N, CA, C, O and the ligand as a Tripos MOL2 file, in Angstrom:
@<TRIPOS>MOLECULE
protein
  281   279    71     0     0
PROTEIN
NO_CHARGES

@<TRIPOS>ATOM
      1 N         111.8550  243.0390  210.3360 N.3       1 MET1
      2 CA        112.1140  244.3560  209.7520 C.3       1 MET1
      3 C         113.5540  244.5600  209.4720 C.2       1 MET1
      4 O         114.0100  245.6980  209.3590 O.2       1 MET1
      5 N         114.2800  243.5100  209.3570 N.am      2 ASN2
      6 CA        115.6670  243.5920  209.1920 C.3       2 ASN2
      7 C         116.0980  244.0450  207.9120 C.2       2 ASN2
      8 O         115.8560  243.2730  206.9840 O.2       2 ASN2
      9 N         116.7380  245.2240  207.6110 N.am      3 LYS3
     10 CA        117.3280  245.5840  206.4040 C.3       3 LYS3
     11 C         118.7600  245.0090  206.0670 C.2       3 LYS3
     12 O         119.2790  244.3130  206.9390 O.2       3 LYS3
     13 N         119.3420  245.1910  205.0820 N.am      4 THR4
     14 CA        120.7430  244.7070  204.8780 C.3       4 THR4
     15 C         121.6120  245.4340  205.8710 C.2       4 THR4
     16 O         121.5810  246.6600  205.9700 O.2       4 THR4
     17 N         122.3890  244.6610  206.6070 N.am      5 PRO5
     18 CA        123.3220  245.3340  207.4510 C.3       5 PRO5
     19 C         124.2040  246.1770  206.9450 C.2       5 PRO5
     20 O         124.5980  245.9210  205.8070 O.2       5 PRO5
     21 N         124.6850  247.2520  207.5600 N.am      6 LYS6
     22 CA        125.5590  248.2280  207.1030 C.3       6 LYS6
     23 C         126.7900  247.6600  206.8160 C.2       6 LYS6
     24 O         127.3300  246.9390  207.6550 O.2       6 LYS6
     25 N         127.3830  247.9200  205.5840 N.am      7 GLN7
     26 CA        128.6990  247.3780  205.1760 C.3       7 GLN7
     27 C         129.7950  248.2710  205.5040 C.2       7 GLN7
     28 O         129.6970  249.4950  205.4180 O.2       7 GLN7
     29 N         130.8380  247.6580  205.8790 N.am      8 THR8
     30 CA        132.0660  248.5820  206.1970 C.3       8 THR8
     31 C         132.9550  248.3250  205.0360 C.2       8 THR8
     32 O         133.5960  247.2790  204.9330 O.2       8 THR8
     33 N         132.9940  249.3370  204.1160 N.am      9 GLU9
     34 CA        133.7380  249.2430  202.9480 C.3       9 GLU9
     35 C         135.2910  249.3020  203.2490 C.2       9 GLU9
     36 O         136.1250  248.8270  202.4780 O.2       9 GLU9
     37 N         135.5740  249.8770  204.3410 N.am     10 LYS10
     38 CA        137.0910  249.9840  204.6970 C.3      10 LYS10
     39 C         137.6530  248.8030  204.8790 C.2      10 LYS10
     40 O         138.8530  248.6650  204.6440 O.2      10 LYS10
     41 N         136.8720  247.7490  205.3340 N.am     11 THR11
     42 CA        137.5980  246.4130  205.6950 C.3      11 THR11
     43 C         138.1090  245.7060  204.5940 C.2      11 THR11
     44 O         137.3470  245.3660  203.6890 O.2      11 THR11
     45 N         139.2800  245.4490  204.5630 N.am     12 ALA12
     46 CA        139.9280  244.6750  203.3480 C.3      12 ALA12
     47 C         139.8440  243.0780  203.7420 C.2      12 ALA12
     48 O         140.4920  242.5430  204.6420 O.2      12 ALA12
     49 N         138.9800  242.4920  202.9410 N.am     13 TRP13
     50 CA        138.8800  241.0730  203.2230 C.3      13 TRP13
     51 C         139.8700  240.2240  202.4680 C.2      13 TRP13
     52 O         139.8920  240.2460  201.2380 O.2      13 TRP13
     53 N         140.7100  239.4580  203.1970 N.am     14 LYS14
     54 CA        141.6390  238.4830  202.6060 C.3      14 LYS14
     55 C         141.4440  237.0980  203.0560 C.2      14 LYS14
     56 O         141.1730  236.8330  204.2270 O.2      14 LYS14
     57 N         141.5990  236.0850  202.0050 N.am     15 CYS15
     58 CA        141.5620  234.8220  202.4500 C.3      15 CYS15
     59 C         142.5870  234.3720  203.4540 C.2      15 CYS15
     60 O         143.7700  234.6690  203.2870 O.2      15 CYS15
     61 N         142.1570  233.6160  204.5630 N.am     16 GLY16
     62 CA        142.9320  233.4040  205.6980 C.3      16 GLY16
     63 C         143.8590  232.0650  205.1970 C.2      16 GLY16
     64 O         144.8490  231.7060  205.8350 O.2      16 GLY16
     65 N         143.4140  231.4120  204.0220 N.am     17 LYS17
     66 CA        144.2890  230.3760  203.5460 C.3      17 LYS17
     67 C         145.3580  230.6220  202.7500 C.2      17 LYS17
     68 O         146.4850  230.1500  202.8970 O.2      17 LYS17
     69 N         144.9250  231.5070  201.7460 N.am     18 CYS18
     70 CA        145.9710  231.7780  200.6470 C.3      18 CYS18
     71 C         146.2530  233.3480  200.4710 C.2      18 CYS18
     72 O         147.0920  233.7570  199.6680 O.2      18 CYS18
     73 N         145.5020  234.1760  201.2690 N.am     19 GLY19
     74 CA        145.6580  235.4850  201.2120 C.3      19 GLY19
     75 C         145.1590  236.1030  199.9050 C.2      19 GLY19
     76 O         145.4180  237.2780  199.6450 O.2      19 GLY19
     77 N         144.5450  235.4390  199.1920 N.am     20 GLY20
     78 CA        143.7900  235.9770  197.9480 C.3      20 GLY20
     79 C         142.5870  236.9930  198.3230 C.2      20 GLY20
     80 O         142.1250  237.1240  199.4570 O.2      20 GLY20
     81 N         142.2040  237.6250  197.2720 N.am     21 GLU21
     82 CA        141.2200  238.5080  197.3470 C.3      21 GLU21
     83 C         139.8130  237.9430  197.3890 C.2      21 GLU21
     84 O         139.4890  237.0380  196.6200 O.2      21 GLU21
     85 N         138.8830  238.5130  198.3640 N.am     22 LEU22
     86 CA        137.8290  237.9050  198.5070 C.3      22 LEU22
     87 C         136.6460  238.7910  197.8950 C.2      22 LEU22
     88 O         136.6540  240.0220  197.9210 O.2      22 LEU22
     89 N         135.7020  238.0650  197.3800 N.am     23 GLU23
     90 CA        134.5530  238.7250  196.6050 C.3      23 GLU23
     91 C         133.2250  238.2680  197.2140 C.2      23 GLU23
     92 O         133.0610  237.0900  197.5330 O.2      23 GLU23
     93 N         132.2990  239.1790  197.3710 N.am     24 ARG24
     94 CA        130.8280  238.8000  197.8980 C.3      24 ARG24
     95 C         130.1140  238.1550  196.7540 C.2      24 ARG24
     96 O         130.2540  238.5460  195.5950 O.2      24 ARG24
     97 N         129.3620  237.1820  197.0960 N.am     25 GLY25
     98 CA        128.5980  236.5040  196.2250 C.3      25 GLY25
     99 C         127.5750  235.5440  196.8880 C.2      25 GLY25
    100 O         127.7150  235.2670  198.0790 O.2      25 GLY25
    101 N         126.5330  235.0160  196.1510 N.am     26 LEU26
    102 CA        125.8590  234.2060  196.6650 C.3      26 LEU26
    103 C         126.3820  232.7960  196.7370 C.2      26 LEU26
    104 O         126.9760  232.2750  195.7940 O.2      26 LEU26
    105 N         126.1440  232.1900  197.8890 N.am     27 VAL27
    106 CA        126.8740  230.7860  198.0980 C.3      27 VAL27
    107 C         125.6480  229.9680  198.5350 C.2      27 VAL27
    108 O         124.8150  230.3110  199.3740 O.2      27 VAL27
    109 N         125.6810  228.7840  197.7960 N.am     28 LYS28
    110 CA        124.6540  227.8600  198.2230 C.3      28 LYS28
    111 C         124.8740  227.0810  199.4560 C.2      28 LYS28
    112 O         125.9990  226.6100  199.6230 O.2      28 LYS28
    113 N         123.9020  226.8650  200.4020 N.am     29 ALA29
    114 CA        124.1120  226.1210  201.5140 C.3      29 ALA29
    115 C         123.0040  225.2470  201.7760 C.2      29 ALA29
    116 O         121.9150  225.4070  201.2240 O.2      29 ALA29
    117 N         123.2540  224.2850  202.6380 N.am     30 SER30
    118 CA        122.2450  223.3910  202.8620 C.3      30 SER30
    119 C         122.0340  223.0340  204.4560 C.2      30 SER30
    120 O         122.9380  222.6510  205.1990 O.2      30 SER30
    121 N         120.8260  223.2110  204.7860 N.am     31 TYR31
    122 CA        120.6790  222.8890  206.3800 C.3      31 TYR31
    123 C         119.2990  222.1310  206.5530 C.2      31 TYR31
    124 O         118.2880  222.5170  205.9660 O.2      31 TYR31
    125 N         119.3130  221.0900  207.3490 N.am     32 LEU32
    126 CA        118.1430  220.3690  207.5760 C.3      32 LEU32
    127 C         117.4700  219.9340  206.3270 C.2      32 LEU32
    128 O         116.2390  219.9040  206.3140 O.2      32 LEU32
    129 N         118.1870  219.5760  205.2190 N.am     33 GLY33
    130 CA        117.6510  219.2060  204.0130 C.3      33 GLY33
    131 C         117.0310  220.2580  203.1860 C.2      33 GLY33
    132 O         116.3490  219.9510  202.2080 O.2      33 GLY33
    133 N         117.2360  221.4880  203.5300 N.am     34 ASN34
    134 CA        116.7490  222.7840  202.8650 C.3      34 ASN34
    135 C         117.9070  223.3850  202.1550 C.2      34 ASN34
    136 O         118.8910  223.7050  202.8220 O.2      34 ASN34
    137 N         117.8900  223.5840  200.7850 N.am     35 ASP35
    138 CA        118.9520  224.5110  200.2150 C.3      35 ASP35
    139 C         118.3920  225.9560  200.2490 C.2      35 ASP35
    140 O         117.2210  226.2800  200.0530 O.2      35 ASP35
    141 N         119.4660  226.7850  200.5410 N.am     36 PHE36
    142 CA        119.0660  228.1530  200.4380 C.3      36 PHE36
    143 C         120.3600  228.8430  200.0520 C.2      36 PHE36
    144 O         121.4200  228.2170  200.0860 O.2      36 PHE36
    145 N         120.3020  230.1370  199.6800 N.am     37 GLU37
    146 CA        121.5190  230.8600  199.3800 C.3      37 GLU37
    147 C         121.7780  231.9820  200.3610 C.2      37 GLU37
    148 O         120.8570  232.5960  200.8990 O.2      37 GLU37
    149 N         123.0000  232.2220  200.5710 N.am     38 VAL38
    150 CA        123.6240  233.2550  201.5120 C.3      38 VAL38
    151 C         124.4740  234.0280  200.7550 C.2      38 VAL38
    152 O         125.1580  233.5070  199.8740 O.2      38 VAL38
    153 N         124.5190  235.3390  201.0160 N.am     39 GLU39
    154 CA        125.5490  236.1680  200.3540 C.3      39 GLU39
    155 C         126.7500  236.2520  201.2080 C.2      39 GLU39
    156 O         126.7280  236.8020  202.3090 O.2      39 GLU39
    157 N         127.7470  235.7300  200.7170 N.am     40 GLU40
    158 CA        128.9920  235.4670  201.6260 C.3      40 GLU40
    159 C         130.3100  235.9240  200.8050 C.2      40 GLU40
    160 O         130.3150  236.3570  199.6530 O.2      40 GLU40
    161 N         131.2680  235.7610  201.5320 N.am     41 LEU41
    162 CA        132.6310  236.0880  200.7460 C.3      41 LEU41
    163 C         133.2480  234.8080  200.2990 C.2      41 LEU41
    164 O         133.3030  233.8220  201.0340 O.2      41 LEU41
    165 N         133.6950  234.8350  199.1240 N.am     42 LYS42
    166 CA        134.3870  233.8100  198.3840 C.3      42 LYS42
    167 C         135.7790  234.1580  197.8700 C.2      42 LYS42
    168 O         135.9840  235.1970  197.2440 O.2      42 LYS42
    169 N         136.6970  233.2990  198.1370 N.am     43 CYS43
    170 CA        138.1760  233.6760  197.6710 C.3      43 CYS43
    171 C         138.2060  233.4110  196.1690 C.2      43 CYS43
    172 O         137.8080  232.3590  195.6700 O.2      43 CYS43
    173 N         138.7370  234.4990  195.4450 N.am     44 LEU44
    174 CA        138.7870  234.3540  194.0530 C.3      44 LEU44
    175 C         139.9970  233.5020  193.5500 C.2      44 LEU44
    176 O         140.0790  233.1520  192.3720 O.2      44 LEU44
    177 N         140.9120  233.1900  194.4730 N.am     45 ASN45
    178 CA        142.1500  232.4780  194.3180 C.3      45 ASN45
    179 C         141.9170  230.9650  194.3870 C.2      45 ASN45
    180 O         142.1200  230.2370  193.4150 O.2      45 ASN45
    181 N         141.4580  230.4950  195.6450 N.am     46 CYS46
    182 CA        141.3380  229.1720  195.8810 C.3      46 CYS46
    183 C         140.0170  228.6610  196.1270 C.2      46 CYS46
    184 O         139.7900  227.4730  196.3600 O.2      46 CYS46
    185 N         138.9900  229.7310  196.0650 N.am     47 GLY47
    186 CA        137.5550  229.2510  195.9140 C.3      47 GLY47
    187 C         136.9500  228.9450  197.3260 C.2      47 GLY47
    188 O         135.8090  228.4950  197.4320 O.2      47 GLY47
    189 N         137.7410  229.2010  198.3950 N.am     48 ILE48
    190 CA        137.1570  228.8590  199.8280 C.3      48 ILE48
    191 C         136.1470  229.8270  200.1200 C.2      48 ILE48
    192 O         136.2640  230.9900  199.7330 O.2      48 ILE48
    193 N         135.1460  229.4190  200.7890 N.am     49 VAL49
    194 CA        133.8230  230.2530  201.2060 C.3      49 VAL49
    195 C         133.9390  230.6070  202.5430 C.2      49 VAL49
    196 O         134.0160  229.7290  203.4030 O.2      49 VAL49
    197 N         133.9640  232.0090  202.8730 N.am     50 LEU50
    198 CA        133.8550  232.2810  204.2920 C.3      50 LEU50
    199 C         132.5690  232.6290  204.5680 C.2      50 LEU50
    200 O         132.0100  233.6220  204.1010 O.2      50 LEU50
    201 N         132.0000  231.7010  205.4460 N.am     51 ILE51
    202 CA        130.4730  232.0130  205.9620 C.3      51 ILE51
    203 C         130.7000  232.6250  207.4090 C.2      51 ILE51
    204 O         131.2620  231.9510  208.2720 O.2      51 ILE51
    205 N         130.2720  233.8600  207.6500 N.am     52 THR52
    206 CA        130.4830  234.3540  209.0150 C.3      52 THR52
    207 C         129.4070  233.4630  209.7970 C.2      52 THR52
    208 O         128.3250  233.1370  209.3080 O.2      52 THR52
    209 N         129.7920  233.1590  210.9120 N.am     53 GLU53
    210 CA        128.9890  232.3200  211.8520 C.3      53 GLU53
    211 C         127.6700  233.0040  212.1440 C.2      53 GLU53
    212 O         126.6080  232.3810  212.1430 O.2      53 GLU53
    213 N         127.7670  234.3610  212.4060 N.am     54 GLU54
    214 CA        126.5970  235.0660  212.7540 C.3      54 GLU54
    215 C         125.4660  235.0490  211.5910 C.2      54 GLU54
    216 O         124.2730  234.8690  211.8350 O.2      54 GLU54
    217 N         125.9120  235.2240  210.5070 N.am     55 LEU55
    218 CA        124.9940  235.2440  209.3310 C.3      55 LEU55
    219 C         124.4690  233.8300  209.0490 C.2      55 LEU55
    220 O         123.2900  233.6930  208.7200 O.2      55 LEU55
    221 N         125.2770  232.7830  209.1600 N.am     56 ALA56
    222 CA        124.8940  231.4070  209.0290 C.3      56 ALA56
    223 C         123.9890  230.8810  209.9660 C.2      56 ALA56
    224 O         123.1200  230.0810  209.6190 O.2      56 ALA56
    225 N         124.1380  231.3080  211.2590 N.am     57 LEU57
    226 CA        123.2450  230.7470  212.3050 C.3      57 LEU57
    227 C         121.9670  231.6100  212.0870 C.2      57 LEU57
    228 O         120.8890  231.0200  212.1510 O.2      57 LEU57
    229 N         121.9780  232.9080  211.8430 N.am     58 GLY58
    230 CA        120.6320  233.6320  211.6770 C.3      58 GLY58
    231 C         119.9390  233.1220  210.5670 C.2      58 GLY58
    232 O         118.7200  232.9910  210.6770 O.2      58 GLY58
    233 N         120.5520  232.7790  209.4120 N.am     59 LYS59
    234 CA        119.8600  232.1880  208.2640 C.3      59 LYS59
    235 C         119.2120  230.7900  208.5890 C.2      59 LYS59
    236 O         118.0690  230.4850  208.2500 O.2      59 LYS59
    237 N         120.1300  229.9280  209.3280 N.am     60 MET60
    238 CA        119.5570  228.6520  209.7950 C.3      60 MET60
    239 C         118.4390  228.7150  210.6490 C.2      60 MET60
    240 O         117.5040  227.9150  210.6310 O.2      60 MET60
    241 N         118.5700  229.7850  211.4740 N.am     61 PHE61
    242 CA        117.4220  229.9350  212.5490 C.3      61 PHE61
    243 C         116.0420  230.2050  211.6240 C.2      61 PHE61
    244 O         114.9900  229.5950  211.8190 O.2      61 PHE61
    245 N         116.2120  231.1250  210.6870 N.am     62 GLU62
    246 CA        115.0720  231.3640  209.9140 C.3      62 GLU62
    247 C         114.4930  230.1770  209.1280 C.2      62 GLU62
    248 O         113.2930  230.0800  208.8690 O.2      62 GLU62
    249 N         115.4810  229.2290  208.7460 N.am     63 VAL63
    250 CA        114.9440  228.0180  207.9910 C.3      63 VAL63
    251 C         114.1970  227.1040  209.1990 C.2      63 VAL63
    252 O         113.2220  226.3900  208.9620 O.2      63 VAL63
    253 N         114.7030  227.2180  210.2910 N.am     64 GLU64
    254 CA        114.0880  226.3540  211.3100 C.3      64 GLU64
    255 C         112.7450  226.8320  211.6920 C.2      64 GLU64
    256 O         111.8160  226.0500  211.8940 O.2      64 GLU64
    257 N         112.6330  228.1690  211.7960 N.am     65 GLN65
    258 CA        111.2710  228.7540  211.9830 C.3      65 GLN65
    259 C         110.2360  228.4550  210.9330 C.2      65 GLN65
    260 O         109.0790  228.1310  211.2050 O.2      65 GLN65
    261 N         110.7600  228.5920  209.6200 N.am     66 SER66
    262 CA        109.9120  228.2130  208.5120 C.3      66 SER66
    263 C         109.4280  226.7500  208.5460 C.2      66 SER66
    264 O         108.3010  226.3910  208.2040 O.2      66 SER66
    265 N         110.3140  226.0280  208.9520 N.am     67 LEU67
    266 CA        109.9580  224.5470  209.0350 C.3      67 LEU67
    267 C         108.8120  224.2870  210.0700 C.2      67 LEU67
    268 O         107.8140  223.6090  209.8260 O.2      67 LEU67
    269 N         109.0740  224.8940  211.2230 N.am     68 GLU68
    270 CA        108.1080  224.7380  212.2810 C.3      68 GLU68
    271 C         106.7300  225.3000  211.8510 C.2      68 GLU68
    272 O         105.7260  224.9020  212.4420 O.2      68 GLU68
    273 N         106.6440  226.1150  210.9520 N.am     69 ASP69
    274 CA        105.3640  226.7570  210.5920 C.3      69 ASP69
    275 C         104.5930  225.8580  209.7250 C.2      69 ASP69
    276 O         103.3770  226.0190  209.6270 O.2      69 ASP69
    277 N         105.2090  224.9130  209.0790 N.am     70 LYS70
    278 CA        104.4700  224.0610  208.0970 C.3      70 LYS70
    279 C         103.6010  223.0130  208.9620 C.2      70 LYS70
    280 O         102.8890  222.1850  208.3940 O.2      70 LYS70
    281 ZN        142.0440  231.5640  199.1490 Zn       71 ZN71
@<TRIPOS>BOND
     1     1     2 1
     2     2     3 1
     3     3     4 2
     4     3     5 am
     5     5     6 1
     6     6     7 1
     7     7     8 2
     8     7     9 am
     9     9    10 1
    10    10    11 1
    11    11    12 2
    12    11    13 am
    13    13    14 1
    14    14    15 1
    15    15    16 2
    16    15    17 am
    17    17    18 1
    18    18    19 1
    19    19    20 2
    20    19    21 am
    21    21    22 1
    22    22    23 1
    23    23    24 2
    24    23    25 am
    25    25    26 1
    26    26    27 1
    27    27    28 2
    28    27    29 am
    29    29    30 1
    30    30    31 1
    31    31    32 2
    32    31    33 am
    33    33    34 1
    34    34    35 1
    35    35    36 2
    36    35    37 am
    37    37    38 1
    38    38    39 1
    39    39    40 2
    40    39    41 am
    41    41    42 1
    42    42    43 1
    43    43    44 2
    44    43    45 am
    45    45    46 1
    46    46    47 1
    47    47    48 2
    48    47    49 am
    49    49    50 1
    50    50    51 1
    51    51    52 2
    52    51    53 am
    53    53    54 1
    54    54    55 1
    55    55    56 2
    56    55    57 am
    57    57    58 1
    58    58    59 1
    59    59    60 2
    60    59    61 am
    61    61    62 1
    62    62    63 1
    63    63    64 2
    64    63    65 am
    65    65    66 1
    66    66    67 1
    67    67    68 2
    68    67    69 am
    69    69    70 1
    70    70    71 1
    71    71    72 2
    72    71    73 am
    73    73    74 1
    74    74    75 1
    75    75    76 2
    76    75    77 am
    77    77    78 1
    78    78    79 1
    79    79    80 2
    80    79    81 am
    81    81    82 1
    82    82    83 1
    83    83    84 2
    84    83    85 am
    85    85    86 1
    86    86    87 1
    87    87    88 2
    88    87    89 am
    89    89    90 1
    90    90    91 1
    91    91    92 2
    92    91    93 am
    93    93    94 1
    94    94    95 1
    95    95    96 2
    96    95    97 am
    97    97    98 1
    98    98    99 1
    99    99   100 2
   100    99   101 am
   101   101   102 1
   102   102   103 1
   103   103   104 2
   104   103   105 am
   105   105   106 1
   106   106   107 1
   107   107   108 2
   108   107   109 am
   109   109   110 1
   110   110   111 1
   111   111   112 2
   112   111   113 am
   113   113   114 1
   114   114   115 1
   115   115   116 2
   116   115   117 am
   117   117   118 1
   118   118   119 1
   119   119   120 2
   120   119   121 am
   121   121   122 1
   122   122   123 1
   123   123   124 2
   124   123   125 am
   125   125   126 1
   126   126   127 1
   127   127   128 2
   128   127   129 am
   129   129   130 1
   130   130   131 1
   131   131   132 2
   132   131   133 am
   133   133   134 1
   134   134   135 1
   135   135   136 2
   136   135   137 am
   137   137   138 1
   138   138   139 1
   139   139   140 2
   140   139   141 am
   141   141   142 1
   142   142   143 1
   143   143   144 2
   144   143   145 am
   145   145   146 1
   146   146   147 1
   147   147   148 2
   148   147   149 am
   149   149   150 1
   150   150   151 1
   151   151   152 2
   152   151   153 am
   153   153   154 1
   154   154   155 1
   155   155   156 2
   156   155   157 am
   157   157   158 1
   158   158   159 1
   159   159   160 2
   160   159   161 am
   161   161   162 1
   162   162   163 1
   163   163   164 2
   164   163   165 am
   165   165   166 1
   166   166   167 1
   167   167   168 2
   168   167   169 am
   169   169   170 1
   170   170   171 1
   171   171   172 2
   172   171   173 am
   173   173   174 1
   174   174   175 1
   175   175   176 2
   176   175   177 am
   177   177   178 1
   178   178   179 1
   179   179   180 2
   180   179   181 am
   181   181   182 1
   182   182   183 1
   183   183   184 2
   184   183   185 am
   185   185   186 1
   186   186   187 1
   187   187   188 2
   188   187   189 am
   189   189   190 1
   190   190   191 1
   191   191   192 2
   192   191   193 am
   193   193   194 1
   194   194   195 1
   195   195   196 2
   196   195   197 am
   197   197   198 1
   198   198   199 1
   199   199   200 2
   200   199   201 am
   201   201   202 1
   202   202   203 1
   203   203   204 2
   204   203   205 am
   205   205   206 1
   206   206   207 1
   207   207   208 2
   208   207   209 am
   209   209   210 1
   210   210   211 1
   211   211   212 2
   212   211   213 am
   213   213   214 1
   214   214   215 1
   215   215   216 2
   216   215   217 am
   217   217   218 1
   218   218   219 1
   219   219   220 2
   220   219   221 am
   221   221   222 1
   222   222   223 1
   223   223   224 2
   224   223   225 am
   225   225   226 1
   226   226   227 1
   227   227   228 2
   228   227   229 am
   229   229   230 1
   230   230   231 1
   231   231   232 2
   232   231   233 am
   233   233   234 1
   234   234   235 1
   235   235   236 2
   236   235   237 am
   237   237   238 1
   238   238   239 1
   239   239   240 2
   240   239   241 am
   241   241   242 1
   242   242   243 1
   243   243   244 2
   244   243   245 am
   245   245   246 1
   246   246   247 1
   247   247   248 2
   248   247   249 am
   249   249   250 1
   250   250   251 1
   251   251   252 2
   252   251   253 am
   253   253   254 1
   254   254   255 1
   255   255   256 2
   256   255   257 am
   257   257   258 1
   258   258   259 1
   259   259   260 2
   260   259   261 am
   261   261   262 1
   262   262   263 1
   263   263   264 2
   264   263   265 am
   265   265   266 1
   266   266   267 1
   267   267   268 2
   268   267   269 am
   269   269   270 1
   270   270   271 1
   271   271   272 2
   272   271   273 am
   273   273   274 1
   274   274   275 1
   275   275   276 2
   276   275   277 am
   277   277   278 1
   278   278   279 1
   279   279   280 2
@<TRIPOS>SUBSTRUCTURE
     1 MET1         2 RESIDUE 1 A MET
     2 ASN2         6 RESIDUE 1 A ASN
     3 LYS3        10 RESIDUE 1 A LYS
     4 THR4        14 RESIDUE 1 A THR
     5 PRO5        18 RESIDUE 1 A PRO
     6 LYS6        22 RESIDUE 1 A LYS
     7 GLN7        26 RESIDUE 1 A GLN
     8 THR8        30 RESIDUE 1 A THR
     9 GLU9        34 RESIDUE 1 A GLU
    10 LYS10       38 RESIDUE 1 A LYS
    11 THR11       42 RESIDUE 1 A THR
    12 ALA12       46 RESIDUE 1 A ALA
    13 TRP13       50 RESIDUE 1 A TRP
    14 LYS14       54 RESIDUE 1 A LYS
    15 CYS15       58 RESIDUE 1 A CYS
    16 GLY16       62 RESIDUE 1 A GLY
    17 LYS17       66 RESIDUE 1 A LYS
    18 CYS18       70 RESIDUE 1 A CYS
    19 GLY19       74 RESIDUE 1 A GLY
    20 GLY20       78 RESIDUE 1 A GLY
    21 GLU21       82 RESIDUE 1 A GLU
    22 LEU22       86 RESIDUE 1 A LEU
    23 GLU23       90 RESIDUE 1 A GLU
    24 ARG24       94 RESIDUE 1 A ARG
    25 GLY25       98 RESIDUE 1 A GLY
    26 LEU26      102 RESIDUE 1 A LEU
    27 VAL27      106 RESIDUE 1 A VAL
    28 LYS28      110 RESIDUE 1 A LYS
    29 ALA29      114 RESIDUE 1 A ALA
    30 SER30      118 RESIDUE 1 A SER
    31 TYR31      122 RESIDUE 1 A TYR
    32 LEU32      126 RESIDUE 1 A LEU
    33 GLY33      130 RESIDUE 1 A GLY
    34 ASN34      134 RESIDUE 1 A ASN
    35 ASP35      138 RESIDUE 1 A ASP
    36 PHE36      142 RESIDUE 1 A PHE
    37 GLU37      146 RESIDUE 1 A GLU
    38 VAL38      150 RESIDUE 1 A VAL
    39 GLU39      154 RESIDUE 1 A GLU
    40 GLU40      158 RESIDUE 1 A GLU
    41 LEU41      162 RESIDUE 1 A LEU
    42 LYS42      166 RESIDUE 1 A LYS
    43 CYS43      170 RESIDUE 1 A CYS
    44 LEU44      174 RESIDUE 1 A LEU
    45 ASN45      178 RESIDUE 1 A ASN
    46 CYS46      182 RESIDUE 1 A CYS
    47 GLY47      186 RESIDUE 1 A GLY
    48 ILE48      190 RESIDUE 1 A ILE
    49 VAL49      194 RESIDUE 1 A VAL
    50 LEU50      198 RESIDUE 1 A LEU
    51 ILE51      202 RESIDUE 1 A ILE
    52 THR52      206 RESIDUE 1 A THR
    53 GLU53      210 RESIDUE 1 A GLU
    54 GLU54      214 RESIDUE 1 A GLU
    55 LEU55      218 RESIDUE 1 A LEU
    56 ALA56      222 RESIDUE 1 A ALA
    57 LEU57      226 RESIDUE 1 A LEU
    58 GLY58      230 RESIDUE 1 A GLY
    59 LYS59      234 RESIDUE 1 A LYS
    60 MET60      238 RESIDUE 1 A MET
    61 PHE61      242 RESIDUE 1 A PHE
    62 GLU62      246 RESIDUE 1 A GLU
    63 VAL63      250 RESIDUE 1 A VAL
    64 GLU64      254 RESIDUE 1 A GLU
    65 GLN65      258 RESIDUE 1 A GLN
    66 SER66      262 RESIDUE 1 A SER
    67 LEU67      266 RESIDUE 1 A LEU
    68 GLU68      270 RESIDUE 1 A GLU
    69 ASP69      274 RESIDUE 1 A ASP
    70 LYS70      278 RESIDUE 1 A LYS
    71 ZN71       281 GROUP 0 **** ****
């Protein structure tokens, strides 16, 4: 029953690599041979994707669960 986590608009996200502006967007990821999309932060300047560990692990856990159900 998890809804979208509350977002903190006050946080100014900057790229740790080039200091560029970050924009939220869907990023394709792959885990255990399964492709899925996660909403993450991407640098508009250099294109690096910042996937938060918490979100990535949570999504991967879901994938593992769905695999076991098959
Ligand atoms: Zn950057």
